[in-house]
C-alpha positions in Angstrom: 72.8 175.2 96.0 73.7 176.4 92.5 77.2 177.7 91.8 77.2 181.5 90.9 77.6 181.8 87.1 80.1 184.6 87.6 82.3 182.5 89.8 85.4 184.4 91.0 84.2 187.5 89.1 81.1 187.9 91.3 80.7 191.4 92.5 77.5 191.0 94.5 77.1 192.4 98.0 73.5 191.3 98.7 72.5 188.5 101.1 69.8 187.3 98.7 72.4 186.3 96.2 74.5 184.5 98.7 71.5 182.6 100.1 70.8 181.4 96.5 74.2 180.7 95.0 77.4 179.2 96.2 80.9 180.5 95.5 83.7 177.9 95.7 86.5 180.6 96.0 84.7 182.3 99.0 83.9 179.0 100.6 87.5 177.9 100.5 88.7 181.2 102.2 85.8 181.0 104.7 86.5 177.4 105.7 90.1 178.3 106.6 89.2 181.5 108.6 87.8 181.7 112.1 84.4 182.9 111.0 84.7 186.3 112.7 86.8 188.5 110.4 90.3 186.8 110.2 90.9 185.6 106.7 93.9 185.1 104.4 92.8 186.5 101.1 94.9 185.5 98.0 96.5 188.5 96.3 94.7 187.9 93.0 91.4 189.1 94.6 90.1 192.5 95.5 90.6 192.4 99.3 87.8 194.9 100.0 85.2 193.1 97.9 86.1 189.7 99.3 86.0 191.0 102.9 82.5 192.4 102.3 81.3 189.1 100.8 82.8 187.1 103.6 81.0 189.3 106.1 77.8 188.3 104.4 78.7 184.6 104.7 79.4 185.2 108.4 75.9 186.6 108.9 74.1 184.0 106.7 76.1 180.9 107.7 77.7 181.6 111.1 80.4 179.1 112.3 79.8 177.4 115.6 83.2 178.6 117.0 82.4 182.2 116.1 79.0 181.9 117.6 80.3 180.6 120.9 82.9 183.4 121.0 80.2 186.0 120.4 77.9 184.5 123.1 80.8 184.6 125.6 81.2 188.3 124.9 77.6 189.2 125.0 75.8 186.8 127.4 72.3 187.8 128.1 71.7 189.6 124.8 68.6 188.6 122.9 68.7 186.5 119.7 68.2 188.5 116.5 64.6 189.0 115.3 64.1 187.5 111.9 61.8 188.9 109.2 58.6 186.8 109.1 58.4 186.9 105.3 59.3 183.4 104.3 57.0 180.8 102.8 55.1 178.9 105.4 57.6 176.5 106.9 58.5 176.6 110.6 62.2 176.7 109.9 62.0 179.6 107.4 62.5 182.4 109.8 66.0 181.1 110.9 69.3 181.2 109.1 71.2 178.3 107.7 74.3 177.6 109.7 76.7 176.2 107.2 78.9 178.0 104.6 77.3 178.5 101.2 78.9 175.9 99.0 80.2 173.1 101.2 78.5 169.7 101.0 77.5 170.0 104.6 75.3 173.0 103.7 72.5 170.8 102.3 69.4 171.6 104.3 67.5 168.9 106.2 64.5 167.4 104.4 62.0 169.1 106.7 63.1 172.6 105.7 61.6 174.7 103.0 64.5 174.7 100.6 62.9 176.9 97.8 64.8 179.9 96.6 62.0 182.0 97.9 62.6 180.7 101.5 66.4 181.2 101.2 66.0 184.7 100.0 63.8 185.6 102.9 66.1 184.4 105.7 67.0 188.0 106.6 67.8 189.7 109.9 65.0 192.2 110.2 67.0 194.4 112.5 69.3 195.6 109.8 67.6 196.8 106.6 71.0 197.7 105.3 71.9 194.1 105.0 69.1 193.8 102.5 68.8 197.2 100.8 72.1 198.9 99.9 70.8 202.5 99.8 68.5 203.3 102.7 67.0 206.8 102.9 65.4 207.9 106.2 61.6 207.2 106.2 59.0 209.8 106.1 60.5 212.3 103.6 59.2 211.1 100.3 56.1 213.3 100.1 58.3 216.4 100.4 60.8 215.0 97.9 57.9 214.4 95.4 56.6 217.9 96.0 60.0 219.4 95.2 60.2 217.3 92.0 57.2 219.2 90.5 56.2 219.8 87.7 58.0 216.8 86.1 57.8 214.1 88.9 60.6 212.2 87.1 63.3 210.4 89.1 66.3 208.2 88.5 67.0 205.3 90.8 69.8 205.7 93.4 73.1 204.0 92.3 74.7 201.9 95.1 78.3 202.7 94.1 77.7 206.3 93.3 77.4 208.1 96.7 76.3 211.5 95.3 73.1 209.9 93.9 72.1 208.8 97.4 71.3 212.5 98.3 70.5 213.8 94.9 67.0 215.4 95.1 65.8 213.5 91.9 67.2 210.1 92.9 64.8 207.5 94.4 64.7 204.0 96.0 61.9 201.5 96.0 61.5 201.9 99.7 60.7 205.6 99.2 58.0 204.8 96.6 56.4 202.7 99.3 57.0 205.4 102.0 54.0 206.0 104.3 54.4 209.8 103.9 52.8 209.3 100.4 49.8 207.5 102.0 48.9 204.5 104.0 49.0 201.6 101.4 46.1 199.2 101.5 46.8 197.3 98.3 49.1 197.3 95.3 49.5 196.1 91.7 52.9 195.4 90.1 53.0 194.9 86.3 56.5 194.0 85.2 58.6 191.8 83.0 61.0 190.2 85.5 59.8 189.8 89.1 61.9 188.3 91.9 59.1 187.9 94.4 61.3 187.1 97.4 63.2 190.4 96.8 60.0 192.3 96.3 58.3 190.9 99.4 61.5 191.8 101.4 60.9 195.4 100.4 57.2 195.1 101.3 58.2 193.7 104.7 60.5 196.6 105.5 57.8 199.0 104.2 55.3 197.4 106.7 52.9 196.3 103.9 53.7 192.6 103.6 50.2 191.5 104.6 48.4 193.9 102.1 46.9 192.4 98.9 49.4 192.4 96.0 48.4 191.6 92.4 51.4 190.7 90.2 51.2 190.6 86.4 54.5 189.3 85.1 56.1 188.5 81.7 59.2 186.4 82.3 58.7 182.8 83.5 59.2 182.3 87.3 58.7 179.0 89.2 58.5 181.0 92.4 55.6 183.1 91.2 53.7 180.0 90.1 53.4 178.7 93.7 53.5 182.0 95.6 49.7 181.9 96.4 50.2 178.7 98.4 52.6 180.4 100.8 51.4 184.0 100.6 47.6 184.0 100.1 47.6 187.8 99.9 49.7 187.6 96.7 47.9 186.9 93.4 50.4 186.3 90.5 49.3 186.0 86.9 51.6 185.5 84.0 50.6 187.6 81.0 50.1 185.2 78.0 51.5 186.5 74.8 50.1 185.8 71.3 53.5 185.0 69.8 56.7 183.4 71.2 58.8 186.4 70.4 56.5 188.9 72.0 57.2 190.3 75.5 55.0 191.6 78.3 57.6 194.4 78.9 55.6 197.0 80.8 56.8 198.3 84.2 54.0 200.0 86.1 52.7 200.1 89.7 49.4 201.1 91.2 49.4 202.0 94.9 46.0 202.0 96.6 45.7 204.1 99.8 43.4 203.6 102.8 41.8 207.0 102.3 40.5 205.8 98.9 43.1 207.6 96.8 45.7 205.9 94.6 48.9 206.6 92.7 50.4 205.4 89.4 54.1 204.8 89.0 55.6 204.2 85.5 59.1 202.8 85.5 61.9 201.3 83.4 63.2 198.9 86.1 62.4 195.2 86.5 61.6 194.1 90.1 64.8 192.3 91.0 68.0 193.3 92.8 70.3 194.1 89.9 68.0 196.6 88.3 68.0 198.7 91.5 71.7 198.4 92.2 74.1 200.1 89.7 71.9 200.6 86.7 70.4 204.0 85.6 66.6 203.6 85.6 63.9 206.2 85.2 60.5 206.6 87.0 57.6 208.9 86.8 55.3 209.1 89.9 51.9 210.5 89.6 50.4 213.0 92.1 48.0 211.5 94.7 44.7 210.7 92.8 41.8 211.1 95.2 38.5 209.2 95.0 35.7 211.0 93.2 32.4 211.7 95.0 30.0 208.8 94.7 27.6 210.9 92.5 30.3 212.1 90.1 29.7 212.2 86.4 31.1 209.2 84.4 33.6 211.5 82.6 34.7 213.4 85.7 38.2 213.4 87.0 40.0 213.2 83.6 43.2 215.0 83.0 43.7 217.5 80.1 45.9 214.8 78.6 43.3 212.1 78.7 45.6 209.9 80.8 42.7 208.1 82.7 40.9 207.0 79.6 44.1 205.8 77.9 45.2 203.9 80.9 41.8 202.1 81.2 41.8 201.2 77.5 45.3 199.8 78.0 44.4 197.7 81.0 41.3 196.3 79.3 43.7 194.8 76.6 45.1 192.3 79.1 41.7 190.6 79.4 42.6 189.7 83.0 39.5 189.6 85.3 41.6 190.4 88.4 42.3 193.9 86.9 38.6 194.7 86.8 38.4 196.1 90.4 41.4 198.3 89.6 39.9 199.5 86.4 36.7 200.4 88.4 38.9 202.2 91.0 40.7 204.2 88.3 37.3 205.2 86.8 36.2 206.5 90.2 39.5 208.4 90.8 40.3 212.0 90.1 43.2 212.1 87.6 42.9 215.8 86.8 46.2 216.7 88.4 48.2 214.5 85.9 50.1 216.6 83.4 51.6 213.9 81.1 50.2 211.7 78.4 49.9 207.9 78.8 51.8 206.1 75.9 51.1 202.4 75.5 51.9 199.5 73.1 49.7 196.4 73.0 50.1 193.3 70.9 48.2 193.1 67.6 47.4 195.0 64.4 46.1 198.5 65.0 44.4 201.0 62.6 43.7 204.7 63.0 40.2 205.5 64.3 38.2 208.8 63.8 37.9 209.3 67.6 41.4 208.6 69.0 43.6 208.6 65.9 46.2 205.9 66.2 45.8 204.2 69.6 49.2 202.7 70.3 53.0 202.6 69.6 55.0 205.1 67.6 51.9 206.2 65.6 50.2 207.2 68.8 53.2 209.3 69.8 53.2 210.9 66.3 49.5 211.8 66.5 50.0 213.5 69.9 53.0 215.4 68.7 51.2 216.6 65.6 48.4 218.0 67.8 50.4 219.5 70.7 54.2 219.9 69.9 55.3 223.4 69.1 56.8 223.7 65.5 60.3 222.3 65.5 63.1 223.1 63.0 63.8 220.0 60.8 67.5 220.2 61.7 66.8 219.3 65.3 67.7 215.6 65.7 65.4 212.9 67.2 67.4 211.5 70.1 66.7 207.9 71.0 68.2 206.0 74.0 67.5 202.5 75.1 69.1 199.4 76.7 68.6 197.1 73.7 68.2 197.5 70.0 66.0 195.4 67.7 66.6 194.3 64.1 66.1 197.5 62.3 66.6 196.5 58.6 69.2 196.8 55.9 69.6 200.6 56.2 68.5 203.7 58.1 65.5 204.2 55.8 64.0 200.8 56.2 62.3 201.3 59.5 64.0 204.1 61.5 63.2 206.8 58.9 60.1 205.4 57.2 58.3 204.4 60.3 59.8 205.6 63.6 61.4 209.0 62.9 58.5 209.7 60.5 56.2 209.6 63.6 58.7 211.3 66.0 59.4 214.2 63.7 55.8 215.4 63.8 54.7 218.7 65.3 51.8 221.2 65.1 53.1 222.9 61.9 50.1 223.2 59.5 50.0 220.6 56.8 51.3 221.5 53.4 54.8 222.8 54.3 57.6 220.7 52.7 59.5 219.0 55.5 62.9 217.4 55.8 63.7 214.2 57.6 65.5 215.3 60.9 68.8 213.7 61.9 68.6 210.5 64.0 70.9 209.8 66.9 71.0 206.8 69.2 72.6 206.7 72.7 73.9 203.2 73.4 76.8 202.3 75.7 80.1 201.5 73.9 82.4 198.7 74.9 84.5 201.3 76.6 81.5 202.7 78.6 80.7 199.3 79.9 84.2 198.2 80.7 84.6 201.3 82.8 81.3 200.9 84.6 80.9 200.3 88.4 80.6 196.5 87.7 83.1 196.3 84.9 82.0 194.1 82.0 79.2 192.7 84.1 77.6 196.1 83.9 76.6 195.1 80.4 74.2 192.5 81.8 71.3 194.8 81.2 72.2 195.4 77.5 71.0 192.4 75.5 72.1 193.5 72.1 73.8 190.7 70.3 76.4 190.2 67.6 73.9 188.5 65.2 71.7 191.5 65.1 74.6 194.0 65.1 76.3 192.3 62.1 73.2 192.8 60.0 73.0 196.6 60.6 76.6 197.9 60.3 75.1 201.3 59.2 73.9 201.9 62.8 77.3 202.7 64.1 77.3 206.1 62.2 74.4 207.2 64.4 75.6 205.9 67.8 76.4 208.2 70.8 78.2 207.2 74.0 76.6 206.9 77.4 77.7 209.9 79.5 75.9 211.1 82.6 78.4 212.9 84.8 75.9 215.7 85.6 73.8 213.1 87.2 76.8 211.1 88.7 75.8 208.1 86.5 78.4 207.8 83.7 79.5 204.5 85.3 75.9 203.3 85.9 74.8 201.5 82.7 71.5 202.7 81.4 68.5 200.4 81.5 66.3 203.5 81.1 64.7 204.2 77.7 64.0 207.7 76.6 63.2 209.6 73.4 63.4 213.4 72.9 64.1 216.4 70.7 66.0 219.4 72.1 67.8 222.5 70.9 71.1 223.1 72.5 71.6 226.6 71.2 68.2 227.8 72.5 68.5 225.6 75.7 65.1 224.2 75.0 63.5 220.7 75.2 60.5 220.3 72.8 59.2 217.0 74.3 60.4 214.0 76.2 59.3 210.3 76.5 60.2 208.0 79.4 59.2 204.4 78.6 59.8 200.7 78.9 60.0 200.5 75.1 63.4 199.8 73.6 64.3 200.9 70.0 62.6 198.0 68.2 59.7 197.1 65.9 58.3 194.7 68.5 58.0 197.6 71.1 56.9 200.5 68.9 55.3 198.8 65.9 55.8 198.5 62.2 53.4 199.6 59.5 52.4 197.0 56.8 53.8 198.0 53.5 50.7 197.0 51.4 49.4 200.2 50.0 46.1 198.7 48.9 44.8 198.5 52.5 44.5 201.0 55.3 47.9 201.2 57.1 48.0 198.7 60.0 50.6 199.1 62.8 51.7 195.7 64.0 53.0 195.6 67.6 54.3 192.5 69.4 54.9 193.8 73.0 53.1 195.3 75.9 55.0 198.6 76.8 54.1 201.7 78.8 55.6 205.2 79.0 54.7 208.8 79.6 55.0 211.8 77.2 56.0 215.2 78.7 54.7 218.0 76.5 55.5 221.5 77.7 52.0 223.0 77.0 50.5 220.6 79.6 53.4 220.5 82.1 54.5 224.2 82.3 52.1 226.0 80.0 55.0 227.1 77.7 56.2 225.9 74.2 59.4 224.3 75.5 61.0 223.1 78.7 64.2 224.9 79.9 67.4 222.9 79.2 70.4 223.1 81.6 69.2 226.1 83.7 65.9 227.2 85.2 64.0 229.7 83.2 61.5 232.3 84.7 61.0 230.1 87.7 60.5 226.9 85.7 63.0 224.2 86.6 65.2 222.7 83.9 64.0 219.4 82.5 66.0 216.7 84.3 67.6 214.9 81.3 69.2 211.5 82.3 72.4 212.1 80.3 74.9 214.8 79.5 74.5 217.2 76.6 76.0 217.9 74.1 76.1 214.2 73.1 79.4 212.4 72.6 79.5 210.4 69.3 81.4 207.1 69.0 85.1 207.6 68.1 86.2 205.6 65.0 87.6 202.8 67.1 84.5 202.6 69.4 82.1 199.7 69.1 78.7 199.1 70.7 78.7 196.7 73.7 77.4 193.3 72.7 75.9 190.7 75.0 78.3 188.2 73.4 81.3 189.8 75.2 80.0 188.4 78.5 80.1 184.8 77.4 83.9 184.6 77.9 83.5 185.8 81.6 81.4 182.8 82.8 
């Protein structure tokens, strides 16, 4: 078993992690204890944290002496039922019986020793051993109804209790909740997928045996072989045209037994850490019923053209297994959707007479120029993401010339002389991360490095801290990505984008600078987001900010306003700071 890279600094409280990694310091304490709660914990450790972790070891690797003691106390009780979600081997439903790191914990040759099997040796009786925040089943349909008209949620934060009952907080189990419909099949398109963790969720949702199509970006040995163990799972790695490009989209399709379906667009990868103490955003569509058999080919479109844009996006993958879903989308009624689909796909893209610019920041610009109410040039463009690309030698190079140039657009008639609006970027400071729920390890979702930062010292003048006390998430580091313009004085939001796209050329695209040819937007990644425009969501020119207005709920921003700029001695958190911790 591999040693946990965080060693003594490990903060995890999830059995999956302890089934996969050993921890020498915990094993030493566990060996000396009696296996049922009595341990001598050295003063240098957090006693509460170590106790919780030892409890997990007791469950995963019970000692013989403790087992006998328990049996004496409760003779006649039934053995625990184990979740039947492991991969094929006869031993996979049972738990290992040795502590996690000792040499005696090596499994016998006949056992399935894959990480996938280890992750799935879970006691099905207690969902809380597997999922840290458990909301009572059956209530999600009402929660979604109450979230109208925005349908935008943040993920629940394990260590921030108020988020567990916040109306606009959500867990993965709730997305799979049967009150939203009886799931018959699903698609998960994501960058990082821990299939053992995901199938654990499917097990507890009662849909483990339903067909699941996974399109993933990040290499995963477990996904390569999953079809052998789980024939209902089809996993396909998205091939990228260049080595630096990323299949970064996070999107789900849920197909229901009554023929309807649902689309979920998210910022969270499908593995434990992203749903633990990180701020993530999700948009959940209304239920999209099947159209009548004789419906016109153009029927069931939303006013925002969401269906057409989604199908055009999916076709770009050139993956035959998506065809039945593209056909299902075509035959579904998307008319209740009130947001725009905003995608990025790899390649060079030019403007067309029909759709304008199809992808990336140019697509956002063309939608804003058609539909955004006129906005004063002094209103800043606020960007917020969990990583930052290489942006050039100064703020003009790409931020102003390309990106803000698109995001500043509105429906003001052409001809009026316009100013470049201010640009602000929310990115956690070193202080924000060190004070997070997980301390410095909270920066694990912020892969911005020293090399890139050193080349763009100008960026610091535009940086704002991560603060989200109104949403109880100041200490939950943001993996969410969002872009917006709002007016604090008038308490108005002009538009808002929730997306997988970080602030980078790879995600949003970069125009070629050759003036002799038609501008071509070069994009490296697959990305997906949604654009909220007031005219389509509430029928007004702006969304209320802070308080409800004439019965319209305030837009649920993920962070506090006004923003808090970096102090002179603040610095952005850099991934390099974590290297000294290992």
